[in-house]
Phi, psi and omega in degrees: 000145180273159176232150174227156174239132180251112180264160176057038176280129180303142179302323180297317179296316180298317180296317179295323177294319179298315180295315181298318178298317180297320178298327180266002177068039179216173181286163176299321181297316179292323178297315179297319177299317180296317179299312180297318179301313181294316181294317184282343179279351175293099187269011178299128181290141180295137179262154176280168185299317181299318180294322179295318178294315179301320180293324179287324183258062180293158181307325180287347183266359183273153175248129177272115182255142177276123182270141179291154178294144181272143177265157178297151180289144176277157176289140178294147180288148180257139178299138176090358180260000000 
């Protein structure tokens, strides 16, 4: 089995890990292992940005807006007129 050392861990994070471990009746080390195990077991393949946007903007989430009628284009102004 591999081992890691985590340096420069915020005191707040360490304290929260200690409390969370106590709530679950285990050591901080076992709590950290459990957290890493759960996070890393999420085997969902990463999606690209376009796929993520497409999933959020599903066809049912769109609003059909009525567009105003377009007017004919005006002639561009000429310098000096």
